[in-house]
C-alpha positions in Angstrom: -87.7 -79.1 0.0 -89.2 -80.2 3.3 -86.5 -80.4 6.0 -86.4 -83.2 8.5 -84.1 -83.2 11.6 -80.6 -84.4 11.0 -79.5 -86.3 14.0 -77.2 -89.0 12.4 -75.0 -89.5 9.4 -77.7 -91.6 7.9 -80.1 -88.7 8.2 -77.5 -86.5 6.4 -77.1 -89.1 3.7 -80.9 -89.2 3.3 -81.1 -85.4 2.5 -78.1 -85.7 0.1 -79.8 -88.5 -1.8 -82.9 -86.3 -2.1 -80.8 -83.5 -3.7 -79.4 -86.0 -6.2 -83.0 -86.4 -7.4 -84.2 -82.8 -7.0 -81.2 -80.6 -7.8 -82.2 -77.5 -9.8 -80.5 -78.6 -13.1 -82.1 -82.1 -13.0 -81.5 -85.5 -11.4 -78.0 -86.8 -11.4 -76.8 -90.5 -11.3 -74.4 -91.6 -8.6 -71.9 -92.7 -11.3 -71.9 -89.3 -13.0 -71.7 -87.4 -9.7 -68.8 -89.6 -8.5 -66.9 -88.9 -11.7 -67.4 -85.2 -11.4 -66.1 -85.2 -7.8 -63.2 -87.5 -8.7 -64.5 -90.1 -6.1 -65.0 -93.8 -6.4 -68.7 -94.8 -6.6 -68.3 -96.9 -3.4 -67.0 -93.9 -1.5 -69.9 -91.7 -2.7 -72.4 -94.5 -1.9 -71.0 -94.6 1.6 -71.6 -90.8 2.0 -75.2 -91.2 0.8 -75.8 -94.2 3.0 -74.4 -92.4 6.0 -71.8 -95.1 6.8 -69.0 -92.5 6.3 -69.0 -88.8 7.0 -67.6 -86.7 4.1 -64.6 -84.6 4.8 -65.4 -80.8 4.8 -63.7 -80.1 1.5 -65.4 -83.0 -0.3 -68.7 -82.0 1.3 -68.5 -78.5 -0.1 -67.7 -79.8 -3.6 -70.6 -82.2 -3.3 -73.1 -79.4 -2.4 -71.8 -77.4 -5.3 -72.5 -80.2 -7.8 -75.9 -80.7 -6.3 -76.7 -77.0 -6.6 -78.0 -76.8 -3.0 -79.3 -73.2 -2.3 -77.6 -71.1 0.4 -80.2 -71.5 3.2 -80.3 -75.3 2.8 -76.5 -75.5 2.3 -76.0 -73.7 5.7 -78.3 -76.2 7.4 -76.5 -79.2 5.8 -73.0 -77.8 6.6 -73.9 -77.1 10.2 -75.3 -80.6 10.6 -72.2 -82.2 9.0 -69.9 -80.2 11.3 -72.0 -81.0 14.4 -71.8 -84.7 13.5 -68.1 -84.6 13.0 -67.6 -82.8 16.3 -69.7 -85.3 18.1 -67.8 -88.2 16.7 -64.3 -86.8 17.1 -62.3 -89.6 15.6 -65.5 -91.3 14.6 -65.8 -95.1 14.5 -67.2 -96.2 11.2 -70.8 -97.5 11.4 -70.4 -101.3 11.4 -71.6 -102.9 8.2 -70.6 -106.5 8.8 -73.1 -108.4 6.6 -71.4 -111.0 4.4 -71.7 -110.6 0.7 -75.1 -111.4 -0.8 -75.0 -114.8 -2.6 -75.2 -114.5 -6.4 -78.0 -116.5 -8.0 -80.4 -116.3 -5.0 -83.8 -117.6 -6.1 -87.2 -118.2 -4.6 -88.0 -117.6 -0.9 -90.5 -114.8 -1.7 -92.9 -116.0 1.0 -90.2 -116.2 3.6 -88.8 -112.7 2.7 -92.4 -111.3 3.0 -92.7 -113.0 6.4 -89.5 -111.4 7.6 -90.7 -108.0 6.4 -94.0 -108.5 8.3 -92.2 -109.4 11.5 -90.0 -106.3 11.2 -93.0 -104.1 10.9 -95.3 -106.0 13.3 -97.1 -103.4 15.5 -96.9 -105.7 18.5 -93.2 -105.0 18.8 -91.7 -108.4 17.9 -88.0 -107.7 17.3 -86.6 -111.2 16.7 -86.9 -113.7 13.8 -85.6 -117.2 14.0 -84.9 -118.8 10.6 -84.9 -122.6 11.2 -84.4 -125.5 8.9 -82.3 -128.5 8.0 -78.6 -128.3 7.2 -77.8 -127.0 3.8 -81.3 -125.6 3.2 -80.2 -122.0 2.8 -80.8 -120.4 6.1 -77.8 -118.2 6.0 -78.4 -117.1 2.4 -82.0 -116.1 3.3 -80.9 -114.1 6.4 -78.1 -112.3 4.4 -80.4 -111.6 1.4 -83.1 -110.1 3.6 -80.7 -108.2 5.7 -79.1 -106.5 2.6 -82.7 -105.5 1.5 -83.4 -103.7 4.8 -79.9 -102.5 5.8 -80.7 -98.9 5.1 -83.5 -99.1 7.7 -80.8 -99.5 10.3 -78.6 -96.3 10.1 -76.5 -97.2 13.2 -75.2 -100.4 11.7 -75.4 -104.1 10.9 -73.6 -106.6 13.1 -73.0 -110.2 12.0 -71.6 -113.3 13.8 -71.3 -116.9 12.9 -72.0 -118.6 16.3 -70.7 -122.0 15.0 -73.4 -123.9 16.8 -73.0 -126.9 14.5 -69.3 -126.6 13.8 -66.7 -129.4 14.6 -65.0 -126.9 16.9 -66.6 -125.5 20.0 -69.5 -123.1 19.5 -68.6 -119.5 20.0 -69.0 -118.3 23.5 -71.4 -115.4 23.9 -68.7 -113.5 25.8 -66.4 -113.7 22.8 -69.1 -112.5 20.4 -70.0 -109.7 22.7 -66.4 -108.6 22.9 -66.2 -108.3 19.1 -69.5 -106.5 18.8 -68.5 -104.0 21.5 -65.3 -103.3 19.6 -67.3 -102.9 16.4 -69.5 -100.4 18.1 -66.4 -98.3 19.1 -65.6 -99.6 22.6 -61.8 -99.8 22.9 -60.5 -103.4 23.4 -59.0 -102.6 26.8 -62.4 -101.2 27.9 -64.3 -104.4 27.1 -65.3 -106.1 30.4 -64.2 -109.6 31.0 -67.3 -111.0 32.6 -70.0 -112.1 30.2 -72.9 -110.5 32.1 -71.0 -107.2 32.2 -70.3 -107.4 28.5 -74.0 -108.1 27.8 -75.0 -105.1 30.0 -72.5 -102.9 28.2 -73.8 -104.1 24.9 -77.4 -103.4 25.8 -76.4 -99.9 27.0 -74.4 -99.3 23.8 -77.4 -100.2 21.7 -79.9 -98.1 23.7 -81.7 -95.7 21.3 -79.8 -97.1 18.3 -81.2 -98.7 15.2 -79.0 -101.7 14.6 -79.6 -105.0 12.8 -78.0 -108.1 14.3 -77.6 -111.3 12.3 -76.7 -114.2 14.5 -75.9 -117.2 12.3 -75.8 -120.9 13.1 -77.0 -120.7 16.7 -76.8 -123.8 18.8 -79.5 -123.1 21.4 -81.3 -120.3 23.2 -78.8 -120.1 26.0 -76.0 -119.2 23.5 -78.1 -116.4 22.1 -79.8 -114.7 25.1 -76.7 -112.6 26.2 -76.5 -111.3 22.6 -80.0 -109.8 22.5 -80.4 -106.0 22.7 -82.8 -104.7 25.4 -84.5 -101.8 23.5 -87.2 -101.7 20.9 -85.2 -100.1 18.1 -82.9 -103.0 17.1 -83.9 -106.1 15.1 -82.4 -109.6 15.4 -82.3 -112.3 12.8 -81.2 -115.7 14.0 -80.5 -118.9 12.0 -80.4 -122.4 13.5 -81.0 -126.0 12.8 -83.5 -126.0 15.6 -86.4 -123.6 16.2 -84.9 -122.2 19.4 -88.2 -122.8 21.2 -87.0 -121.0 24.3 -86.8 -117.8 22.4 -90.3 -118.3 20.9 -91.7 -118.3 24.5 -89.5 -115.5 25.9 -88.9 -112.9 24.6 -91.4 -113.9 21.9 -89.5 -114.5 18.7 -91.2 -115.4 15.4 -90.1 -118.5 13.6 -89.6 -118.7 9.8 -89.3 -122.4 8.9 -87.2 -123.0 5.8 -87.8 -126.0 3.6 -86.0 -127.2 0.5 -86.5 -125.1 -2.6 -89.4 -125.8 -4.9 -88.4 -127.5 -8.1 -88.8 -124.4 -10.3 -86.7 -122.3 -7.9 -84.0 -125.0 -8.0 -84.0 -124.9 -11.8 -83.8 -121.1 -11.7 -80.8 -121.3 -9.4 -79.0 -123.7 -11.8 -79.9 -121.4 -14.7 -78.4 -118.4 -13.0 -75.1 -120.2 -12.4 -74.9 -122.1 -15.7 -75.8 -119.1 -17.9 -76.5 -119.8 -21.6 -75.4 -123.4 -21.2 -78.6 -124.1 -19.1 -80.6 -124.0 -22.4 -78.7 -127.0 -23.9 -81.0 -129.6 -22.3 -83.9 -128.1 -20.3 -85.2 -131.5 -19.3 -81.8 -132.6 -18.1 -81.5 -129.4 -16.1 -84.8 -130.1 -14.4 -83.7 -133.7 -13.6 -80.5 -132.3 -12.1 -82.5 -130.0 -9.8 -84.7 -132.9 -8.8 -81.7 -135.0 -7.8 -80.3 -132.3 -5.6 -83.5 -132.4 -3.5 -84.0 -128.7 -3.3 -80.9 -128.1 -1.2 -79.3 -124.8 -2.3 -75.8 -125.8 -1.2 -76.0 -129.0 -3.3 -77.3 -127.1 -6.3 -74.4 -124.6 -6.1 -71.8 -127.3 -5.8 -73.3 -129.2 -8.8 -73.3 -125.9 -10.8 -69.7 -125.3 -9.9 -68.7 -128.8 -11.0 -70.6 -128.3 -14.3 -68.1 -125.9 -15.8 -67.3 -127.0 -19.4 -69.3 -130.3 -19.2 -72.7 -131.3 -20.8 -75.6 -131.1 -18.4 -76.8 -134.5 -19.6 -73.5 -136.0 -18.5 -74.0 -134.6 -15.0 -77.5 -136.1 -14.8 -76.1 -139.5 -15.8 -73.3 -139.4 -13.3 -75.6 -138.3 -10.4 -78.1 -141.0 -11.4 -75.3 -143.6 -10.9 -75.0 -142.5 -7.3 -78.5 -143.8 -6.4 -81.3 -141.9 -4.7 -79.5 -140.5 -1.8 -79.8 -136.9 -3.2 -83.6 -137.2 -2.9 -83.5 -138.0 0.8 -84.3 -134.5 2.0 -85.4 -135.9 5.3 -81.6 -136.2 6.1 -79.9 -133.4 4.1 -76.5 -134.3 5.6 -76.7 -137.7 4.0 -78.2 -136.5 0.8 -75.7 -133.7 0.3 -72.9 -136.2 1.1 -73.5 -137.8 -2.2 -73.0 -134.5 -3.9 -69.7 -134.0 -2.1 -68.6 -137.5 -3.0 -69.5 -136.8 -6.6 -67.6 -133.5 -6.4 -64.5 -135.3 -5.1 -64.6 -137.7 -8.1 -63.5 -134.9 -10.3 -60.5 -134.0 -8.2 -57.1 -135.7 -8.5 -55.8 -137.8 -5.6 -53.8 -134.9 -4.1 -56.7 -132.5 -4.1 -58.9 -135.2 -2.4 -56.1 -135.6 0.2 -56.0 -131.8 0.7 -59.8 -131.8 1.2 -59.6 -134.4 3.9 -56.7 -132.6 5.6 -58.8 -129.4 5.8 -61.7 -131.3 7.2 -59.6 -133.0 9.9 -57.5 -130.1 11.3 -58.6 -128.7 14.7 -58.4 -124.9 14.0 -61.3 -122.7 13.2 -60.0 -120.8 10.2 -56.4 -120.5 9.1 -54.3 -118.2 7.0 -52.3 -119.2 3.9 -49.0 -119.9 5.8 -50.8 -122.2 8.1 -52.5 -123.9 5.2 -49.1 -124.4 3.6 -47.9 -126.2 6.7 -51.1 -128.3 6.8 -50.5 -129.4 3.2 -46.8 -129.9 3.6 -45.7 -127.4 0.9 -44.7 -123.8 0.4 -47.1 -120.9 0.3 -47.2 -120.5 -3.4 -48.0 -124.1 -4.1 -50.5 -124.1 -1.3 -52.3 -121.2 -2.8 -52.7 -123.0 -6.1 -53.9 -126.2 -4.5 -56.4 -124.3 -2.3 -57.8 -122.5 -5.3 -59.0 -125.8 -6.7 -60.9 -126.5 -3.5 -62.3 -123.0 -3.4 -63.5 -123.2 -7.0 -65.2 -126.5 -6.1 -67.0 -124.8 -3.2 -65.3 -127.2 -0.8 -63.2 -124.5 1.0 -64.3 -120.9 1.7 -61.9 -117.9 1.5 -62.9 -114.8 3.5 -62.3 -111.2 2.3 -59.1 -111.2 4.4 -57.8 -114.5 2.9 -58.5 -116.8 5.8 -59.7 -120.3 4.9 -62.5 -122.3 6.3 -65.1 -124.9 5.4 -68.9 -124.9 5.5 -70.0 -127.0 8.5 -71.5 -129.7 6.3 -68.5 -129.9 4.1 -66.2 -130.2 7.0 -68.3 -132.8 8.7 -68.3 -134.9 5.4 -64.5 -134.5 5.1 -63.9 -135.5 8.7 -66.1 -138.6 8.4 -64.3 -139.9 5.4 -60.7 -138.9 6.2 -58.3 -141.6 7.2 -56.9 -141.9 10.7 -53.6 -140.3 9.6 -53.0 -137.1 11.5 -49.8 -136.2 9.8 -51.2 -133.1 8.3 -52.7 -131.9 11.5 -49.4 -132.6 13.3 -47.7 -130.3 10.7 -50.3 -127.6 11.5 -49.7 -127.9 15.2 -46.0 -127.6 14.7 -46.6 -124.5 12.6 -48.6 -122.9 15.3 -45.9 -123.8 17.9 -43.2 -122.2 15.8 -45.2 -119.1 14.8 -46.4 -118.4 18.4 -42.9 -119.1 19.7 -41.4 -116.6 17.3 -44.0 -114.0 18.4 -43.2 -114.7 22.1 -39.5 -114.2 21.4 -40.3 -110.7 20.3 -42.8 -109.9 23.0 -40.8 -111.6 25.8 -37.2 -111.8 24.5 -34.3 -113.4 26.4 -31.9 -111.3 24.3 -32.0 -108.7 21.6 -34.1 -109.8 18.6 -33.0 -108.5 15.2 -35.8 -106.8 13.2 -38.3 -107.3 15.9 -41.8 -105.9 15.3 -43.7 -106.0 18.6 -46.9 -104.8 17.0 -46.9 -107.5 14.4 -46.1 -110.2 17.0 -48.9 -109.0 19.2 -51.4 -108.9 16.3 -50.4 -112.5 15.4 -51.0 -113.8 18.9 -54.4 -111.9 19.2 -55.6 -113.1 15.8 -54.6 -116.7 16.4 -55.4 -117.0 20.1 -58.6 -119.0 19.8 -56.9 -121.3 17.2 -54.0 -121.8 19.5 -56.3 -122.8 22.4 -58.3 -125.2 20.0 -55.0 -126.8 18.8 -53.8 -127.2 22.3 -57.0 -129.0 23.3 -56.7 -131.2 20.2 -53.1 -132.3 21.0 -54.3 -133.2 24.5 -57.2 -135.3 23.2 -54.9 -137.0 20.7 -52.5 -137.9 23.5 -49.6 -136.0 21.9 -47.8 -135.3 25.1 -44.7 -133.8 23.7 -46.6 -131.4 21.4 -49.0 -130.5 24.1 -46.1 -129.6 26.4 -44.3 -127.6 23.7 -47.4 -125.6 22.7 -48.4 -125.0 26.3 -44.9 -123.8 27.2 -45.1 -121.3 24.3 -48.6 -120.0 25.3 -47.7 -119.8 29.0 -45.2 -117.1 28.2 -48.0 -114.8 27.1 -50.6 -115.6 29.7 -49.6 -113.3 32.5 -48.3 -110.3 30.4 -51.3 -110.6 28.0 -53.7 -110.6 31.0 -55.2 -114.0 29.9 -55.5 -115.2 33.5 -58.6 -117.3 33.0 -57.3 -118.9 29.8 -54.2 -119.7 31.9 -56.1 -122.2 34.0 -57.0 -124.2 30.9 -53.7 -123.9 29.1 -51.6 -124.7 32.2 -53.9 -127.5 33.2 -53.0 -129.2 29.9 -49.4 -128.4 30.4 -49.4 -129.9 33.9 -51.1 -133.1 32.7 -48.7 -133.4 29.7 -45.6 -132.9 31.9 -46.7 -135.5 34.4 -47.5 -138.0 31.6 -44.0 -137.4 30.2 -42.3 -137.6 33.6 -40.8 -134.2 32.9 -40.2 -132.6 36.4 -38.9 -129.3 34.9 -42.0 -128.9 32.8 -44.2 -129.9 35.8 -42.5 -127.3 38.0 -43.0 -124.6 35.3 -46.7 -125.4 34.9 -47.2 -125.4 38.7 -45.6 -122.0 39.3 -47.3 -120.5 36.2 -50.6 -121.7 37.5 -49.7 -120.1 40.8 -49.2 -116.8 39.1 -52.6 -117.1 37.4 -54.3 -117.7 40.8 -52.4 -114.8 42.3 -53.7 -112.5 39.6 -57.2 -113.8 40.2 -56.9 -113.0 43.9 -56.9 -116.6 45.0 -53.9 -116.4 47.3 -54.2 -119.6 49.2 -54.4 -121.7 46.0 -51.4 -119.7 44.6 -49.4 -120.5 47.7 -50.1 -124.2 47.5 -49.1 -124.3 43.8 -45.9 -122.3 44.4 -44.9 -124.6 47.3 -45.5 -127.6 45.0 -43.5 -126.0 42.2 -40.6 -125.4 44.6 -40.6 -129.0 45.9 -40.8 -130.5 42.3 -38.0 -128.3 41.0 -35.7 -129.2 43.9 -36.6 -132.9 43.6 -35.6 -132.7 39.9 -32.5 -130.7 40.4 -34.0 -127.9 38.3 -32.2 -124.8 39.5 -33.8 -122.6 37.0 -37.3 -123.7 38.0 -36.3 -123.4 41.7 -35.4 -119.7 41.2 -38.7 -119.1 39.4 -40.7 -120.7 42.2 -38.8 -118.7 44.9 -39.5 -115.5 43.0 -43.2 -116.3 42.7 -43.4 -117.0 46.4 -41.8 -113.7 47.0 -44.5 -112.0 44.8 -47.1 -113.7 46.9 -45.7 -112.6 50.3 -45.2 -109.1 49.0 -48.8 -109.0 48.0 -49.9 -110.2 51.4 -47.8 -107.5 53.1 -45.3 -110.0 54.5 -42.3 -108.0 53.3 -39.5 -109.7 55.2 -40.5 -113.1 53.9 -40.7 -111.7 50.4 -37.1 -110.3 50.6 -36.0 -113.7 52.0 -37.3 -115.6 49.0 -36.0 -113.0 46.5 -32.5 -113.1 48.0 -32.6 -116.9 48.1 -33.2 -116.9 44.3 -30.4 -114.4 43.5 -27.5 -116.9 43.8 -29.3 -119.3 41.6 -29.8 -116.8 38.7 -26.2 -115.7 39.1 -25.0 -119.3 39.0 -27.0 -119.9 35.8 -26.2 -116.5 34.3 -29.9 -115.7 33.9 -29.7 -112.0 33.3 -33.4 -111.5 32.8 -34.0 -113.5 36.0 -31.7 -111.2 37.9 -33.5 -108.1 36.4 -36.9 -109.6 37.5 -35.6 -110.2 41.0 -34.1 -106.8 41.3 -37.4 -105.2 40.1 -39.3 -107.2 42.8 -36.8 -106.3 45.5 -37.2 -102.7 44.5 -41.0 -103.0 45.0 -40.6 -104.3 48.5 -38.0 -101.7 49.4 -40.5 -99.1 48.2 -43.2 -100.5 50.4 -40.8 -100.3 53.4 -39.9 -96.7 52.6 -36.3 -97.5 51.6 -36.4 -95.4 48.5 -32.7 -95.1 47.7 -32.2 -98.9 47.7 -35.4 -99.2 45.6 -33.9 -96.8 43.1 -30.6 -98.7 42.9 -32.4 -102.0 42.4 -34.7 -100.5 39.8 -32.0 -98.7 37.8 -29.9 -101.9 37.5 -32.9 -103.9 36.5 -33.9 -101.4 33.8 -30.4 -101.4 32.3 -30.6 -105.2 32.0 -34.1 -105.2 30.4 -33.0 -102.6 27.9 -29.9 -104.5 26.9 -32.1 -107.6 26.4 -34.7 -105.8 24.4 -37.4 -106.8 26.9 -39.9 -104.0 26.6 -42.4 -105.6 29.0 -39.8 -105.9 31.7 -38.6 -102.4 31.1 -42.2 -101.1 31.3 -42.9 -102.7 34.7 -39.6 -101.5 36.1 -40.2 -97.9 34.8 -43.6 -98.0 36.5 -42.0 -99.1 39.8 -39.4 -96.4 39.5 -42.1 -93.9 38.8 -43.8 -94.9 42.1 -40.5 -94.5 44.0 -40.1 -91.0 42.5 -43.7 -90.1 43.4 -43.4 -91.3 47.0 -40.1 -89.6 47.5 -41.3 -86.3 46.2 -39.6 -86.4 42.8 -41.0 -86.1 39.2 -42.6 -89.5 38.3 -44.7 -88.7 35.2 -42.0 -89.2 32.7 -41.4 -92.7 34.0 -45.1 -93.5 33.9 -45.5 -92.2 30.3 -42.6 -94.3 29.0 -43.9 -97.3 30.9 -47.4 -97.0 29.4 -46.0 -96.6 25.9 -43.8 -99.7 26.1 -46.5 -101.8 27.8 -49.0 -100.8 25.1 -46.5 -101.7 22.3 -46.1 -105.3 23.5 -49.7 -105.7 24.7 -48.7 -106.1 28.4 -52.1 -105.6 29.9 -51.2 -106.5 33.4 -48.3 -104.0 33.4 -50.5 -101.3 31.9 -53.1 -101.8 34.6 -50.5 -101.5 37.4 -48.9 -98.4 35.9 -52.3 -96.7 35.3 -53.1 -97.1 39.0 -49.6 -95.7 39.9 -50.3 -92.8 37.6 -53.8 -92.2 39.1 -52.2 -91.9 42.6 -49.6 -89.5 41.3 -52.2 -87.3 39.7 -54.2 -87.2 42.9 -51.2 -86.3 45.0 -50.5 -83.4 42.6 -54.2 -82.2 42.8 -55.2 -83.3 39.3 -58.4 -84.9 40.4 -59.9 -85.5 36.9 -56.7 -87.0 35.6 -56.6 -89.3 38.6 -60.1 -90.4 38.0 -59.4 -91.0 34.3 -56.3 -93.1 35.0 -58.1 -95.2 37.7 -61.1 -95.7 35.5 -58.9 -97.0 32.7 -57.1 -99.3 35.2 -60.5 -100.6 36.5 -61.7 -101.4 33.0 -58.5 -103.3 32.2 -58.4 -105.1 35.5 -62.0 -106.3 35.1 -61.2 -107.4 31.5 -58.3 -109.5 32.6 -59.6 -110.7 36.0 -56.8 -109.0 38.0 -58.6 -108.6 41.3 -55.8 -106.8 43.1 -55.5 -104.1 40.6 -59.3 -103.9 40.4 -59.3 -103.2 44.1 -56.5 -100.6 43.8 -58.4 -98.8 41.0 -61.6 -98.7 43.1 -59.7 -97.4 46.1 -58.2 -94.7 43.9 -61.6 -93.7 42.4 -63.0 -93.4 45.9 -60.0 -91.1 46.9 -60.5 -89.0 43.7 -64.2 -88.6 44.5 -63.4 -87.6 48.1 -60.9 -85.0 46.9 -63.5 -83.6 44.5 -66.0 -83.3 47.3 -68.1 -86.2 46.1 -69.2 -89.4 47.8 -66.4 -92.0 47.9 -68.4 -94.7 49.8 -69.4 -96.9 46.9 -66.0 -97.4 45.3 -64.3 -97.7 48.7 -66.8 -100.2 49.9 -66.2 -102.3 46.7 -62.4 -102.0 47.2 -62.6 -103.1 50.8 -64.7 -106.1 50.0 -62.3 -107.2 47.3 -59.3 -106.7 49.6 -61.1 -108.6 52.3 -62.0 -111.5 50.0 -58.3 -111.8 49.0 -57.2 -111.7 52.6 -55.1 -108.6 52.0 -54.1 -106.0 54.7 -55.3 -103.1 52.5 -58.8 -104.0 53.6 -58.1 -102.4 57.0 -56.8 -99.3 55.4 -59.9 -98.7 53.3 -62.3 -99.7 56.1 -60.6 -97.0 58.2 -61.3 -94.5 55.5 -65.0 -95.6 55.4 -65.1 -95.3 59.2 -64.2 -91.6 58.8 -67.2 -90.8 56.6 
C-alpha cells in the first residue's frame, strides 16, 4: 500500500482506515472490529478519525486484527510512538460541534455553495450564513460542518456568540479564552488583554487545519478578533445580518438563507411525524404552508403533534389567522406557533415558560431552575421536561438549561411584570456563591469543605453572577444588589478578577449609598481601592482608601476602619514608604483585637512581616509570619496560609535558609483555592530563589508562569516583578536582559514605584 507521511493523529487514523478496507483476509466493518478488540464503536471511531491516540497495547491488538505486515507495522508503530511523545499528556483534539439536527431537509444548493467556498482556489476562508430569525442558519452551519469535519484533523471549535440574545453578546475576549483552553493552553496562561488573546489564538492556529463555527454573530467587530490569520483554517459564521464589513475585508462569502421550499417543509414534517404523516397528505401540506417555511416553527409544530390527528392541527392553526404566513417578519410569525404551543400546556407550565424567559442568567443548572420555579430539584426536573419536549427549553449535554433566542424573546414579551421567580433565582445565586466563598475564604473551619468544588462552581457561574448583579441593579433591588456584590467582592482579589471588580464594586457602592448603609459603602470603597492597587493605579487607590477610612469612622464601623487602615498600609508598603505602612498596620491591630477578628489579626501580622522583611528585620518577620500562619491554619483559610507561607519563604531565602519547601506548599494551597494573585506573587518569589541558587532555567520558568498569570489578571506590580526577574535570569545565562528590564522599568515608572530606579540602574550598566 502506498505510504503517505504521518505527521498527525489524523494521518495515522487515515492509514488505519485504509487497512480496514485492504487487510489481507478481506475488509472488516468497524462494528465487527470493535467487538473483536473489546472496544466501544465510538472509541474505535475516535482512533480512526485521529481525535484520540490509541494506547500502545490497544494499538498492537488493532494492528494484529488488521493483519498489517511487519514493515508497515513498524512504520505505524514508530509514528504512533512519535506522536505520543510529542504530545506528552496530549490534549484531545477539540470536536465542539453541536449534535446534528435530526430531520434536516433541503438546503442542497446552500450546502453546495459552502463546499464551493471551502475549495475556492482564490483562498476565501470565511462563509457568512445570513438570514432571518428562525430560518435555520445554525442547523445549516452544523450540518455542513459535520459533513466536512474530517477535512480538519486539528479540530472543530464552536461558539454561540449570542448576538441576538436578551443577555449581553459574548465578548470576543471570553470566546478567545475558551478557544485557547480548548487548544491546550492552560487557563492560567491565557492572556487577559483581548488583543493578546487574539494574537495567541492566531499563533496557536498557525499551520493547523481547524474549522471554526461562530454562531449568532452580532456584527463584524465582535467577530474580527476571532478570525485565524493563516490559510489552513476555515470559518463559518451565522448572523441575522450579512456582516457586510467582513465581505469587504477580509473578503468573506455570503450564503443567504431563505425559508424552506414547501416540499422541503413537508419533508421535514414527514421525518418528525413518521408513519402518521401519511394519514392526511393534503393536511400535512397545509400545515407546512402555515408554518411559512421556518424550520423552527415546523419542528415545534411536529413536537406538539404527538398523538393528535394532523387535520386537527391544521384547523387549530387556521384559527390563529395568517400570522404564520408572514415570513417578512419571522419573529411575529413564529410567535403564533409559540402561542399555539402554549395552549396545550397547563397553567403551571405556561407560568414556568414565562419564568424561564424573564430570568437574567444565560443558562442555568437544575438546582438554579428549581429555585426559579420555587420547588425542589425532583419536581423541577419533571416540570422542565415538559418544556424541553415542547422545544421551548433546551437542555445541553451537561444538563444546563437555556432557551432559543426567539423563544426567550417571545416569553419575555408576554410575561407579566411579576419578578418573584427571578428574585428567587437571585437569592439562589447569592446563597450558592456565598457558600462557595465560605469554603474559599473561611472565617472559621468549614466542615466537609471541598475547595475544588467551590472554585469550580464560582468559575462555572461567574458570568451568570455578573449578569444577575447587573439585573438587580437595573431593577432597583438595592438590598439584593448589595448582598450579591458583597458575596462576589470576597472572590475578586483572590481570584484575580481585578477588572471585573470595577464593575461589581461600582454596583455595590451605588447600592450602599442608595440604602444609606455606611458600613457597606466603606467596604465597597476599600475593595475598589484594592482593585486599583492591583491594576497599578496607586493614586486612585489612595483616594478610595482615604474615603473608605473617613466613611467607616463617620459610621462608627470599627471593622471597616481596621480594613481601611490595613489597605492603606498595603499601599504605602507598595510605594516603599515602610514607616507609614507600619504605622497604619499597628493602628489597625487594637481594632481587630477589640473586635476579636482573628483572621484580621493574621492578615495584619502577615503584612507587618512583609514590611519587616523589606527592612531586613528577618527575625521579627519570622515571628509575625509564624503567628499569622498558625491562625490561618486554625481557621482553615487556605488562601491566607498560602500567602503567609510565600512570605515566610522569602524571609528564609533572604536570610540564607531553605525556602523551597515553603514555596511549594504555598503554591499547592493557592492552586487548590484558585488564589491567582497569591500564586503570581509566590511564583515571583520562587523565581528569585532559583536564580540565587544558580538554577537559571527554573528561575526563568517560574517568572514566565508569573508573567502569564499577572497579565491574565491585570496585576501590574507582579507583571513588572516577573519581567525584572526574567531580565535577571537572562543576564545570568549570558543573554540580553535589556528588553524585559526595559518593560519592567516602564511599568514601575508608570505606577510611580521606587523599583524603577533600581531597574534603570541595571540598564545603565549594560
